[in-house]
C-alpha positions as CSV (number, residue, x, y, z in Angstrom):
1,X,0.0,0.0,0.0
2,X,1.3,3.5,-0.9
3,X,2.2,5.3,2.4
4,X,0.4,8.4,1.2
5,X,-2.8,6.5,0.1
6,X,-5.3,7.3,2.8
7,X,-8.0,4.8,1.7
8,X,-6.5,1.8,3.6
9,X,-9.0,-0.9,4.7
10,X,-10.6,-0.5,8.1
11,X,-13.2,-2.4,10.0
12,X,-16.7,-1.4,8.8
13,X,-18.0,-1.4,12.4
14,X,-15.6,1.4,13.4
15,X,-17.3,4.6,14.6
16,X,-15.7,7.8,13.2
17,X,-15.6,11.0,15.1
18,X,-18.4,13.5,14.7
19,X,-16.1,16.2,13.3
20,X,-12.5,16.4,12.2
21,X,-10.2,19.5,12.2
22,X,-6.8,19.3,10.5
23,X,-4.6,21.9,12.3
24,X,-1.7,23.1,10.3
25,X,0.2,26.3,9.5
26,X,3.6,27.9,10.0
27,X,5.9,26.7,12.7
28,X,5.7,29.0,15.6
29,X,2.2,30.3,14.7
30,X,0.4,28.6,17.6
31,X,-0.4,25.0,16.6
32,X,0.6,23.6,20.0
33,X,-1.6,26.2,21.7
34,X,-4.5,25.4,19.4
35,X,-4.2,21.6,20.0
36,X,-4.1,22.1,23.8
37,X,-7.2,24.3,23.5
38,X,-9.1,21.7,21.4
39,X,-8.2,19.1,24.1
40,X,-9.5,21.3,26.9
41,X,-12.7,21.7,24.9
42,X,-13.2,17.9,25.0
43,X,-11.8,17.1,21.6
44,X,-9.4,14.1,21.0
45,X,-6.1,15.5,19.8
46,X,-3.2,13.9,18.0
47,X,-0.1,15.8,16.8
48,X,2.3,14.9,14.0
49,X,0.6,11.7,12.9
50,X,2.2,10.2,9.8
51,X,-0.2,10.8,6.8
52,X,-0.2,7.1,6.0
53,X,-2.0,6.4,9.3
54,X,-4.5,9.2,9.2
55,X,-7.6,7.4,7.9
56,X,-6.9,4.3,10.1
57,X,-6.9,6.6,13.1
58,X,-10.1,8.4,12.1
59,X,-12.0,5.1,11.8
60,X,-10.6,3.4,14.9
61,X,-13.4,3.0,17.5
62,X,-12.9,5.2,20.6
63,X,-11.6,3.7,23.9
64,X,-14.1,1.9,26.1
65,X,-13.4,4.5,28.8
66,X,-14.3,7.5,26.6
67,X,-16.7,9.6,28.5
68,X,-19.1,10.3,25.6
69,X,-19.6,9.3,22.0
70,X,-19.2,11.4,18.9
71,X,-16.0,13.0,20.3
72,X,-14.6,15.4,17.6
73,X,-11.0,14.9,16.5
74,X,-8.2,17.6,16.0
75,X,-5.1,16.4,14.1
76,X,-1.9,18.5,14.1
77,X,-0.1,18.1,10.7
78,X,2.6,20.3,9.3
79,X,6.0,20.3,7.7
80,X,7.5,18.3,10.5
81,X,5.1,15.4,10.1
82,X,6.7,12.3,8.7
83,X,5.7,11.7,5.1
84,X,4.4,15.2,4.7
85,X,4.2,16.7,1.2
86,X,1.7,19.3,0.1
87,X,0.6,17.0,-2.7
88,X,0.0,14.1,-0.3
89,X,-1.8,16.3,2.1
90,X,-4.2,17.8,-0.5
91,X,-4.8,14.3,-2.0
92,X,-5.5,12.9,1.5
93,X,-8.0,15.6,2.4
94,X,-9.8,15.1,-0.9
95,X,-10.0,11.3,-0.3
96,X,-11.2,11.7,3.3
97,X,-13.9,14.1,2.3
98,X,-15.0,11.8,-0.5
99,X,-15.2,8.7,1.7
100,X,-16.6,10.1,4.9
101,X,-19.8,11.9,5.7
102,X,-18.6,13.8,8.8
103,X,-17.2,17.4,8.3
104,X,-13.4,17.5,7.7
105,X,-12.0,21.0,7.9
106,X,-8.6,22.6,7.7
107,X,-7.5,25.2,10.2
108,X,-4.4,27.2,9.0
109,X,-2.4,29.3,11.5
110,X,-0.5,32.1,9.9
111,X,1.9,34.7,11.3
112,X,4.2,37.5,10.0
113,X,7.9,36.7,9.4
114,X,9.1,39.3,11.9
115,X,6.9,37.9,14.7
116,X,7.9,34.3,13.9
117,X,11.5,35.4,14.2
118,X,10.9,37.1,17.5
119,X,9.1,34.0,18.9
120,X,11.9,31.6,17.8
121,X,14.5,34.0,19.2
122,X,12.6,34.4,22.5
123,X,12.2,30.6,23.0
124,X,15.7,29.9,21.6
125,X,14.3,27.1,19.4
126,X,15.6,26.3,16.0
127,X,13.2,26.5,13.0
128,X,12.5,22.9,11.8
129,X,13.5,23.8,8.2
130,X,16.6,25.9,9.2
131,X,18.6,23.7,11.6
132,X,21.9,24.7,10.0
133,X,21.1,28.0,8.3
134,X,19.6,31.4,9.0
135,X,16.1,31.3,10.6
136,X,14.6,33.6,8.0
137,X,15.5,31.1,5.3
138,X,13.5,28.4,7.0
139,X,10.5,30.7,7.6
140,X,10.5,31.8,3.9
141,X,10.8,28.2,2.6
142,X,8.0,27.0,4.8
143,X,5.7,29.8,3.9
144,X,6.2,29.1,0.2
145,X,5.9,25.4,0.8
146,X,2.5,25.7,2.6
147,X,0.9,28.4,0.4
148,X,-1.3,25.8,-1.4
149,X,-2.6,24.5,1.9
150,X,-3.3,28.1,3.1
151,X,-5.3,28.8,0.0
152,X,-7.7,25.9,0.5
153,X,-8.0,26.2,4.3
154,X,-11.6,26.4,5.7
155,X,-10.5,28.6,8.7
156,X,-7.5,31.0,8.7
157,X,-6.3,32.7,11.9
158,X,-3.4,35.2,11.7
159,X,-1.7,35.1,15.2
160,X,0.8,38.0,14.5
161,X,-0.9,40.3,17.0
162,X,-2.7,37.6,19.0
163,X,-1.6,36.4,22.4
164,X,-1.9,32.8,23.5
165,X,-4.9,33.7,25.6
166,X,-6.6,35.5,22.7
167,X,-6.0,32.6,20.4
168,X,-7.6,30.2,22.9
169,X,-10.6,32.5,23.2
170,X,-11.1,32.7,19.5
171,X,-10.8,28.9,19.1
172,X,-13.4,28.3,21.8
173,X,-15.8,30.8,20.2
174,X,-15.5,29.0,16.8
175,X,-15.1,25.3,17.7
176,X,-16.4,24.6,21.2
177,X,-18.9,21.6,20.8
178,X,-22.4,22.1,22.1
179,X,-21.8,19.2,24.4
180,X,-18.3,20.2,25.4
181,X,-17.1,19.2,28.8
182,X,-18.2,21.7,31.5
183,X,-15.7,22.9,34.1
184,X,-15.7,21.1,37.4
185,X,-16.9,23.5,40.0
186,X,-16.2,22.5,43.6
187,X,-17.5,24.1,46.8
188,X,-15.3,23.4,49.8
189,X,-15.6,24.2,53.5
190,X,-12.8,23.9,56.0
191,X,-11.4,25.1,59.3
192,X,-8.4,27.4,59.5
193,X,-7.2,25.4,62.6
194,X,-6.3,22.5,60.3
195,X,-4.6,24.5,57.6
196,X,-5.6,26.1,54.3
197,X,-5.9,23.8,51.2
198,X,-3.5,24.7,48.4
199,X,-6.0,24.4,45.5
200,X,-8.4,27.2,46.4
201,X,-9.2,29.6,43.5
202,X,-11.5,31.8,45.7
203,X,-11.5,31.8,49.5
204,X,-14.0,33.5,51.8
205,X,-13.4,33.8,55.5
206,X,-16.6,33.4,57.5
207,X,-15.2,34.2,60.9
208,X,-16.9,37.6,60.9
209,X,-20.2,35.8,61.6
210,X,-21.2,35.0,65.2
211,X,-20.0,31.6,66.3
212,X,-22.4,28.8,67.3
213,X,-19.6,27.1,69.2
214,X,-20.2,29.5,72.1
215,X,-23.8,28.3,72.5
216,X,-23.7,25.2,74.6
217,X,-26.8,23.7,73.0
218,X,-25.4,24.2,69.5
219,X,-21.7,23.3,70.0
220,X,-22.1,19.6,69.1
221,X,-24.2,20.4,66.0
222,X,-22.9,21.2,62.5
223,X,-23.8,23.6,59.7
224,X,-26.1,20.9,58.2
225,X,-28.4,21.1,61.2
226,X,-31.4,23.5,61.1
227,X,-30.6,24.9,64.5
228,X,-27.2,26.1,63.2
229,X,-28.7,27.6,60.0
230,X,-31.3,29.5,62.0
231,X,-28.6,30.8,64.4
232,X,-26.3,32.0,61.6
233,X,-29.1,33.6,59.6
234,X,-30.1,35.7,62.6
235,X,-26.7,37.4,62.3
236,X,-27.4,40.8,60.7
237,X,-24.2,40.5,58.6
238,X,-25.2,37.1,57.1
239,X,-27.6,38.0,54.3
240,X,-25.9,41.1,53.0
241,X,-22.5,39.3,53.0
242,X,-23.6,36.0,51.3
243,X,-25.7,38.0,48.8
244,X,-22.7,39.9,47.7
245,X,-20.6,36.7,47.5
246,X,-23.3,35.1,45.4
247,X,-23.4,38.0,43.0
248,X,-19.6,38.0,42.7
249,X,-19.6,34.3,41.9
250,X,-22.3,34.7,39.3
251,X,-20.2,37.4,37.7
252,X,-16.9,35.5,37.9
253,X,-17.8,31.9,37.0
254,X,-18.8,32.6,33.4
255,X,-15.6,34.5,32.9
256,X,-13.5,31.6,34.4
257,X,-15.3,29.3,32.0
258,X,-14.7,31.5,29.0
259,X,-11.0,31.3,29.7
260,X,-11.1,27.5,29.6
261,X,-10.5,26.9,33.2
262,X,-11.2,23.2,33.9
263,X,-11.4,23.2,37.7
264,X,-12.8,25.9,39.9
265,X,-12.6,25.5,43.7
266,X,-14.6,28.0,45.8
267,X,-13.7,27.7,49.5
268,X,-15.4,28.9,52.7
269,X,-13.5,28.8,56.0
270,X,-14.2,29.4,59.7
271,X,-12.2,28.3,62.7
272,X,-13.1,24.6,63.1
273,X,-14.8,24.0,59.8
274,X,-18.0,22.6,61.4
275,X,-20.5,25.4,61.6
276,X,-20.3,28.7,59.8
277,X,-18.3,27.6,56.8
278,X,-20.4,24.5,56.3
279,X,-23.7,26.4,56.3
280,X,-22.5,29.2,54.0
281,X,-21.0,26.6,51.6
282,X,-24.4,24.9,51.4
283,X,-26.3,28.2,51.0
284,X,-24.0,29.3,48.1
285,X,-24.2,25.9,46.5
286,X,-28.0,26.1,46.4
287,X,-27.9,29.5,44.8
288,X,-25.4,28.4,42.1
289,X,-27.5,25.4,41.3
290,X,-30.5,27.6,40.8
291,X,-28.4,29.5,38.3
292,X,-27.8,26.1,36.5
293,X,-24.2,25.5,37.6
294,X,-23.3,21.9,38.2
295,X,-21.1,21.4,41.2
296,X,-19.9,19.2,44.1
297,X,-19.6,20.0,47.8
298,X,-16.9,18.8,50.2
299,X,-16.9,19.6,53.9
300,X,-13.3,18.7,54.7
301,X,-13.4,19.0,58.6
302,X,-17.0,18.3,59.3
303,X,-16.5,15.0,61.0
304,X,-13.2,15.7,62.6
305,X,-12.9,16.4,66.3
306,X,-12.6,20.1,67.4
307,X,-9.1,21.5,68.0
308,X,-8.0,24.3,70.2
309,X,-7.4,27.4,68.1
310,X,-6.6,31.1,68.6
311,X,-7.7,32.1,65.1
312,X,-10.8,33.8,66.3
313,X,-9.0,35.5,69.1
314,X,-9.1,35.2,72.9
315,X,-12.3,35.0,74.9
316,X,-12.4,35.1,78.7
317,X,-8.6,35.0,78.9
318,X,-8.2,31.5,77.2
319,X,-7.8,30.1,73.7
320,X,-11.0,28.7,72.4
321,X,-12.2,26.4,69.7
322,X,-14.6,27.6,67.1
323,X,-16.8,26.5,64.2
């Protein structure tokens, strides 16, 4: 079989991806960033796959552990790919489009010569077509080499004045699947007396609220009990504070999501991690669910024994525990 013939035999039962993007363009124009962005959006990604294996990959059934079917596929192909010639690439795309019903598009990433030179100089990388000669020679040769691919590309993005962040945003706007993987939003409560978790994106200190620990009948209860919730809600500071926190989160979360953040941890803390932080975490979680956010809640210290702590201050001349 000819190595550049993409019509190799494959099992008829194989399930192809719902959509295919061939990501190509000039070296240094942002292909690696683009592929990482596609992966973060839930696409399967493969870089520098030999052309002779392209169709076999497309028609290979997904792994049994794949989270969902119809996963789109982004393939990185450029002048560094083994067996790459413009003629073989164009012929391969034509064959794939003829034999398969799913969309197969080409995304070409372009950039000015001066900016490419600046990027290679900054990263101290060698241009793949100029390992032993001036950088500008390799850039010029690759640009001429890939011109026929650029001319037939379905999507063209010039990254000359585009930051990595801006490129990611543009790709999400154009290619994010309707069923793309949503970010994992976690609500966490904990007590300062046992240390601050290292993975918090947003941390709110609830020690300004009055402490149920100092009520003998409430001390053994937790923020999941109705007596505690009633006690905390009677604090005049409670509703104004949590309402502002809710509004802030409803403002920030969509912006985190738009930047492609995969995990968002919102933490609420008090002294012992049993009363105030637990109830506020539950209250905020309920508000976010009403706004159609999917999330999980973890109460790190809820079932742990109380520890002596001075983080709330001194009362009656002795260190005290708190919730």
